C-alpha positions in Angstrom: 0.0 0.0 0.0 1.0 3.6 -0.6 0.6 6.4 1.9 2.9 8.1 4.4 6.4 6.6 4.8 7.2 5.2 8.2 10.2 7.6 8.4 7.9 10.6 8.0 5.6 9.7 10.9 5.9 11.3 14.3 5.8 8.9 17.3 2.2 9.7 18.2 1.0 9.0 14.6 3.0 5.7 14.4 1.5 4.6 17.7 -2.0 5.5 16.5 -1.6 3.5 13.3 -0.2 0.5 15.2 -3.2 0.6 17.5 -5.7 0.9 14.6 -4.0 -2.1 12.8 -4.4 -4.1 16.0 -8.1 -3.2 16.2 -8.5 -4.1 12.5 -7.0 -7.6 13.0 -9.3 -8.2 16.0 -12.6 -6.7 14.7 -15.7 -8.8 15.5 -17.9 -7.5 12.7 -17.7 -6.0 9.3 -19.1 -2.7 10.5 -16.3 -2.5 13.1 -13.7 -3.5 10.6 -14.8 -1.0 8.0 -14.9 1.9 10.5 -11.4 1.1 11.6 -10.2 0.6 8.0 -11.5 4.1 7.0 -9.7 5.6 10.0 -6.5 3.8 8.8 -6.9 5.2 5.3 -7.1 8.7 6.8 -4.3 8.3 9.3 -1.9 6.8 6.8 -2.6 9.2 4.0 -4.0 6.5 1.7 -7.3 8.5 1.4 -5.5 11.0 -0.9 -4.8 8.2 -3.4 -8.6 8.0 -4.1 -8.7 11.6 -5.4 -5.7 11.2 -7.7 -6.9 10.1 -11.1 -3.4 9.2 -12.3 -3.1 5.4 -12.6 -1.5 2.9 -14.9 -4.3 0.4 -14.3 -7.3 2.2 -15.8 -8.3 4.9 -18.3 -9.4 7.8 -16.1 -9.9 10.1 -19.1 -12.5 7.8 -20.6 -14.3 7.3 -17.3 -14.4 11.1 -16.7 -15.8 11.7 -20.2 -18.6 9.1 -19.8 -19.4 10.2 -16.2 -19.9 13.8 -17.2 -22.0 12.9 -20.3 -24.2 10.5 -18.4 -24.8 13.0 -15.6 -25.6 15.7 -18.3 -28.1 13.5 -20.1 -29.8 12.4 -16.9 -30.2 16.0 -15.5 -31.5 17.2 -18.9 -33.8 14.2 -19.1 -32.5 13.1 -22.5 -33.7 9.5 -22.2 -32.7 8.2 -25.6 -29.2 9.7 -25.4 -28.8 8.0 -21.9 -30.0 4.7 -23.4 -27.5 4.9 -26.2 -24.6 5.8 -24.0 -25.4 3.1 -21.4 -25.7 0.4 -24.1 -22.3 1.6 -25.6 -20.3 0.8 -22.5 -22.3 -1.6 -20.3 -19.6 -3.9 -18.9 -18.3 -4.2 -15.4 -14.6 -3.6 -16.4 -15.0 -0.7 -18.9 -11.7 1.2 -19.1 -10.3 -1.6 -16.9 -12.0 -0.3 -13.7 -12.3 -3.8 -12.4 -8.5 -4.3 -12.2 -7.5 -5.9 -8.8 -4.8 -3.3 -8.2 -7.4 -0.6 -8.0 -8.7 -2.2 -4.9 -5.3 -3.0 -3.3 -4.0 0.5 -2.6 -6.4 1.4 0.3 -8.2 -0.6 3.0 -11.7 0.5 1.8 -12.9 1.6 -1.6 -11.1 2.5 -4.8 -10.6 5.7 -6.9 -13.3 8.2 -6.2 -13.9 8.8 -9.9 -14.7 5.0 -10.3 -17.1 5.1 -7.4 -18.7 8.2 -8.9 -19.0 6.5 -12.3 -20.7 3.4 -10.8 -23.1 5.6 -8.9 -24.0 7.6 -12.0 -24.6 4.5 -14.1 -26.9 3.2 -11.4 -28.8 6.6 -11.2 -29.1 6.7 -15.0 -30.6 3.2 -15.1 -33.0 4.1 -12.3 -34.0 7.3 -14.2 -34.9 5.3 -17.3 -36.9 2.7 -15.2 -38.8 5.4 -13.2 -42.5 5.8 -13.9 -41.9 9.6 -14.5 -39.9 8.7 -17.6 -42.6 8.5 -20.3 -40.4 8.4 -23.4 -40.4 4.6 -23.4 -43.3 2.3 -22.7 -43.1 -0.3 -19.9 -42.6 -3.0 -22.5 -39.8 -1.1 -24.2 -38.1 -0.5 -20.8 -38.4 -4.2 -19.9 -36.8 -5.2 -23.2 -34.0 -2.6 -22.7 -33.2 -3.9 -19.1 -33.4 -7.6 -20.0 -30.9 -6.8 -22.8 -28.7 -5.0 -20.2 -28.9 -8.0 -17.9 -27.6 -10.3 -20.7 -24.9 -7.8 -21.7 -23.7 -7.1 -18.1 -23.7 -10.8 -17.0 -23.7 -12.0 -13.4 -21.1 -13.1 -10.8 -20.3 -16.6 -9.5 -18.9 -17.8 -6.1 -16.5 -20.8 -6.3 -15.7 -22.9 -3.3 -12.4 -24.9 -3.3 -11.8 -28.3 -1.7 -10.0 -28.6 1.6 -11.7 -31.3 3.8 -12.7 -29.8 7.2 -11.0 -26.6 6.3 -13.9 -26.0 4.0 -15.8 -24.6 7.0 -13.9 -21.4 6.1 -16.5 -21.1 3.2 -19.3 -20.6 5.7 -17.7 -17.4 6.9 -17.4 -16.2 3.3 -21.1 -16.9 2.8 -22.1 -15.4 6.1 -20.5 -12.1 5.2 -21.8 -12.0 1.6 -25.3 -12.8 2.7 -25.2 -10.1 5.4 -24.0 -7.5 2.8 -26.6 -8.7 0.2 -23.8 -9.7 -2.1 -24.4 -13.4 -2.4 -24.2 -14.6 -6.1 -26.9 -16.9 -7.5 -24.3 -19.1 -9.2 -22.2 -21.3 -7.0 -19.7 -24.0 -7.7 -17.9 -26.4 -5.4 -15.5 -29.2 -5.4 -14.8 -31.7 -2.6 -15.5 -29.8 0.7 -16.6 -26.8 -1.4 -19.3 -29.1 -3.0 -20.7 -29.7 0.5 -21.1 -26.0 1.1 -22.7 -25.4 -2.4 -24.9 -28.4 -1.9 -26.2 -27.3 1.5 -27.1 -23.8 0.2 -28.5 -25.1 -3.1 -30.9 -27.6 -1.5 -32.3 -25.0 1.1 -34.7 -22.1 1.0 -33.4 -18.6 1.7 -35.0 -18.7 5.2 -32.9 -21.8 6.0 -29.6 -20.3 5.1 -29.1 -18.8 8.5 -29.5 -22.2 10.2 -26.8 -23.6 7.9 -24.5 -20.8 8.8 -24.9 -21.5 12.5 -23.1 -24.8 11.8 -25.4 -27.3 13.4 -25.8 -29.3 10.2 -22.0 -29.8 10.0 -21.5 -31.4 13.5 -21.3 -35.0 12.4 -18.9 -38.0 12.2 -18.5 -37.7 8.5 -14.8 -38.8 8.8 -14.5 -42.3 10.1 -11.1 -44.0 9.5 -11.0 -47.7 8.7 -9.1 -50.1 10.9 -5.8 -51.8 9.8 -7.6 -55.1 9.1 -10.1 -53.4 6.7 -7.3 -51.5 5.0 -5.4 -54.7 4.3 -8.5 -56.2 2.6 -8.3 -53.4 0.0 -11.3 -52.1 -1.9 -11.4 -48.7 -0.3 -9.5 -45.7 1.1 -8.3 -44.8 4.5 -11.8 -43.4 5.4 -15.1 -45.2 5.4 -17.3 -43.7 2.7 -20.5 -45.0 4.3 -20.3 -42.3 7.1 -19.8 -39.5 4.6 -22.7 -40.8 2.4 -25.0 -40.9 5.5 -24.1 -37.3 6.4 -24.8 -36.1 2.8 -28.1 -37.8 2.5 -29.3 -36.4 5.9 -28.3 -32.9 4.9 -29.0 -32.7 1.2 -32.1 -34.9 1.1 -33.4 -36.8 -2.0 -33.3 -33.8 -4.3 -32.0 -33.8 -7.9 -30.2 -30.7 -9.3 -33.4 -29.6 -11.1 -35.4 -29.9 -7.8 -32.7 -28.2 -5.9 -32.9 -25.1 -8.2 -36.7 -24.9 -7.8 -36.3 -25.0 -4.1 -33.4 -22.5 -3.6 -33.3 -20.4 -6.8 -29.5 -21.0 -6.8 -27.5 -22.5 -9.7 -25.2 -25.0 -8.0 -22.4 -26.7 -9.8 -20.4 -29.7 -8.5 -17.0 -30.5 -10.0 -16.2 -34.2 -10.4 -13.4 -36.0 -12.3 -13.7 -39.5 -13.9 -11.4 -42.1 -12.1 -10.1 -42.9 -15.6 -7.7 -40.0 -16.2 -8.1 -40.1 -20.0 -11.5 -38.4 -19.6 -12.0 -34.7 -18.8 -13.4 -33.4 -15.6 -17.1 -32.4 -15.6 -19.4 -30.0 -13.8 -22.8 -31.3 -12.7 -25.8 -29.0 -12.5 -29.4 -28.5 -13.4 -28.4 -28.1 -17.1 -25.9 -30.9 -17.5 -27.4 -33.4 -15.1 -30.9 -32.3 -14.1 -32.0 -35.8 -12.8 -28.8 -36.5 -10.9 -29.1 -36.6 -7.1 -27.2 -33.8 -5.5 -25.9 -35.9 -2.6 -24.5 -38.4 -5.1 -22.6 -35.7 -7.0 -21.2 -34.2 -3.8 -20.1 -37.6 -2.6 -18.2 -38.2 -5.8 -16.6 -34.7 -5.6 -15.5 -35.6 -2.0 -13.9 -38.9 -3.1 -10.3 -37.8 -2.6 -8.0 -40.5 -4.1 -6.5 -42.7 -1.4 -8.7 -41.1 1.3 -12.0 -42.4 -0.2 -12.6 -45.0 -2.9 -14.0 -43.8 -6.3 -17.8 -43.8 -6.4 -20.6 -44.3 -8.8 -23.3 -41.7 -9.4 -27.1 -42.1 -8.8 -30.0 -40.3 -10.5 -33.7 -40.3 -9.8 -36.5 -41.3 -12.2 -39.8 -39.5 -12.5 -41.5 -42.1 -10.2 -38.9 -41.4 -7.5 -36.9 -44.6 -7.9 -33.1 -44.4 -8.0 -31.1 -45.6 -11.0 -27.3 -45.6 -11.9 -26.0 -42.5 -13.7 -23.4 -43.5 -16.4 -23.2 -46.9 -14.7 -19.8 -47.9 -16.2 -18.0 -44.8 -14.9 -16.5 -44.2 -11.4 -15.8 -40.7 -10.2 -13.4 -38.9 -7.8 -12.7 -35.5 -6.2 -13.3 -32.7 -8.7 -10.6 -30.4 -7.2 -8.0 -32.8 -8.5 -8.5 -31.5 -12.0 -11.1 -28.8 -11.8 -11.1 -26.9 -8.5 -12.6 -23.8 -10.1 -14.5 -24.6 -13.4 -15.0 -21.0 -14.3 -14.7 -21.3 -18.1 -17.3 -24.0 -18.3 -19.7 -22.1 -16.0 -19.1 -18.8 -18.0 -20.6 -20.5 -21.0 -23.7 -21.6 -19.1 -24.4 -18.6 -16.9 -23.0 -15.6 -18.8 -20.6 -14.8 -16.0 -18.9 -11.4 -15.8 -16.6 -12.0 -12.8 -15.9 -14.7 -10.2 -15.2 -14.8 -6.5 -12.9 -17.6 -5.4 -12.9 -18.9 -1.8 -9.7 -20.8 -1.7 -8.8 -23.0 1.3 -7.0 -26.0 -0.4 -4.0 -26.8 1.8 -1.8 -27.7 -1.2 -2.7 -24.4 -3.0 -2.9 -21.7 -0.3 0.8 -21.7 0.5 1.7 -20.8 -3.1 -1.0 -18.2 -3.7 0.0 -14.6 -4.1 -1.8 -11.4 -3.1 -3.0 -9.1 -5.9 -0.1 -6.7 -5.2 2.4 -9.5 -5.7 0.7 -11.0 -8.8 0.5 -7.7 -10.7 3.8 -6.2 -9.8 5.8 -5.0 -12.8 9.1 -3.9 -11.2 12.4 -5.6 -11.9 12.6 -7.0 -8.3 9.5 -9.1 -9.0 11.1 -10.8 -12.1 13.1 -13.5 -10.2 10.0 -14.8 -8.4 8.0 -14.7 -11.6 10.7 -16.7 -13.4 10.9 -19.2 -10.6 7.2 -19.8 -10.5 6.9 -20.3 -14.3 9.9 -22.5 -14.5 8.8 -24.5 -11.5 5.6 -25.3 -13.3 7.4 -26.2 -16.6 9.9 -28.4 -14.7 7.1 -30.2 -12.8 5.2 -30.9 -16.0 8.4 -32.0 -17.7 9.2 -34.5 -14.9 5.6 -36.0 -15.3 6.1 -36.2 -19.0 9.4 -38.1 -18.5 7.8 -40.5 -16.0 4.8 -41.1 -18.3 7.1 -42.1 -21.2 8.8 -44.8 -19.0 6.1 -45.9 -16.6 2.8 -44.7 -18.3 1.7 -48.3 -18.9 1.4 -49.0 -15.2 -2.2 -48.1 -14.3 -1.6 -46.7 -10.7 1.3 -44.6 -12.0 -0.7 -43.4 -15.0 -3.7 -42.3 -12.7 -1.3 -40.6 -10.3 0.3 -38.7 -13.2 -3.2 -37.7 -14.6 -4.1 -36.3 -11.2 -0.7 -34.5 -11.0 -1.2 -32.9 -14.4 -4.6 -31.6 -13.1 -3.2 -30.2 -9.9 -0.3 -28.4 -11.5 -2.0 -27.3 -14.7 -5.3 -25.8 -13.5 -6.0 -22.2 -12.5 -6.7 -21.5 -8.9 -7.5 -17.7 -9.0 -10.8 -15.9 -9.6 -11.3 -12.2 -10.3 -11.7 -11.6 -6.6 -9.8 -14.0 -4.3 -10.6 -14.8 -0.7 -7.7 -16.8 0.6 -7.6 -18.7 3.9 -4.7 -18.0 6.3 -1.8 -20.5 6.1 0.0 -22.0 9.1 0.9 -25.5 10.1 -2.0 -25.7 12.6 -4.4 -25.6 9.7 -3.2 -29.0 8.6 -4.1 -30.5 11.9 -7.7 -29.4 11.4 -8.0 -31.0 7.9 -9.5 -34.4 8.8 -11.1 -33.5 12.2 -14.8 -34.0 12.4 -16.4 -30.5 12.8 -17.1 -29.4 16.4 -18.6 -26.1 17.6 -15.2 -24.5 18.6 -13.6 -25.6 15.3 -16.5 -24.4 13.2 -16.5 -21.0 15.0 -12.7 -20.6 14.5 -12.8 -21.4 10.7 -15.9 -19.4 10.1 -14.3 -16.4 11.7 -11.3 -16.9 9.5 -13.6 -16.8 6.5 -15.4 -13.7 7.6 -12.1 -11.8 8.3 -10.7 -12.8 5.0 -13.8 -11.6 3.2 -14.1 -8.1 4.8 -11.2 -6.6 2.8 -12.8 -7.8 -0.4 -16.2 -6.3 0.1 -15.3 -3.0 -1.6 -14.3 -4.8 -4.8 -17.3 -7.1 -4.8 -19.7 -4.2 -4.1 -18.3 -2.2 -7.0 -18.6 -5.1 -9.3 -22.1 -6.0 -8.1 -23.7 -2.5 -7.9 -24.8 -2.1 -11.6 -26.0 -5.7 -11.9 -28.1 -5.3 -8.8 -29.6 -2.1 -10.1 -30.6 -3.7 -13.4 -32.2 -6.6 -11.5 -34.1 -4.2 -9.3 -35.3 -2.2 -12.3 -36.6 -5.4 -13.9 -38.5 -6.3 -10.8 -40.1 -2.8 -10.6 -41.1 -2.9 -14.2 -42.5 -6.4 -14.0 -44.6 -5.2 -11.1 -45.8 -2.2 -13.1 -46.6 -4.4 -16.1 -48.6 -6.9 -13.9 -50.6 -4.0 -12.3 -51.4 -2.6 -15.7 -52.7 -6.1 -16.9 -54.8 -6.5 -13.7 -56.2 -3.0 -14.2 -57.2 -3.8 -17.8 -58.8 -7.0 -16.7 -60.8 -5.3 -14.0 -62.0 -2.5 -16.3 -63.1 -5.1 -18.9 
């Protein structure tokens, strides 16, 4: 972050900043965190950055031009000019205003001109939707806003795997729901699939109960004895306990039925046990009759820990039947932790929020400031990361050439390719803290104290990202609100016509 240099601070100011940082780290709610963060921005001089339009990361001149023009058209009530200008640039990252570095300089917010632009676009949209605007009919307005919705797209929230550490995701969801920023498209793999499945099979009124954690307190992990392990035909953990837990919490709902119940599009990532096939996402479009608990069980089948599983679907009469009976499935995070490209085609996504807790990924993830650094000092690390990936893939290629005919080795290499080769970042990244203690939590059955600890980690990791998510979401939420208002006006008009007839 920028701001006042430490050498330029007087002792009182340094003490004040240190005290505020301590309060920030120990905040108990987002409101408390945000209040402290705003004070830190003022105290450290970071607030001044917001009013300086100079930046290498976005085109301030273009944003200023469009902001002034939109404001002028709205105040002069030039409806058609407003419509034309909005249609011309309706994207969440116009002039690159969605760049992560624009949200990394201060604790709260971004450049003031960007916040003003987002506000003006929202006001202009509301002006067109208002009943006082008579230039367009309600039907024409609805057509305009539904086109806007398609053009602008929607966000998705992706939950990584991570065994019991996946309780971190509950803190992310809790914060987003409290701030009315929860996306309607969710994806999950392994432990993340459990979180997506629980939300996706519940009504909005039941979300709060899930976030209290009572549903998670179960003996889902039950390790097999030495005698059972020697018999083979399974992993270190007994899959029957996990299956029972999932059926109890996710019910007998298919993906299609789950969508009707929750209104959420849930996606579960799974990978065929045969590594020659590609990973898949299962949802109400690709597998409408598949039982959600079955998909989540397959996504949780971490190789070695659990055996590969078969999927189960439900017929119209309610009876169960095998789904792709000849195929066994394993943990989706092995090859597709965040299936954002596949989801983008199905749901018209404009940005993604990644909740990352996977213990083999988190230690290697970088902050936005580290990822987008361009100075010469960052080159050695960039080279090491890229060459490390190339060398890893090269070693696996070398091994495949010599031992690829051995089935266990081939499967291990297929999983290795998936782990090394996939992308673990979203547009907004909420990353769990990393320390050795986290590994001790991985295979513990959830208990109230552990749930509270990991949920709090999720909340605190989400709070610094709220500014970026709010900025991305503001226009999309305004468009949705305008459509709801116009639908209401249209229905009232139809009812009035029927009554007069």
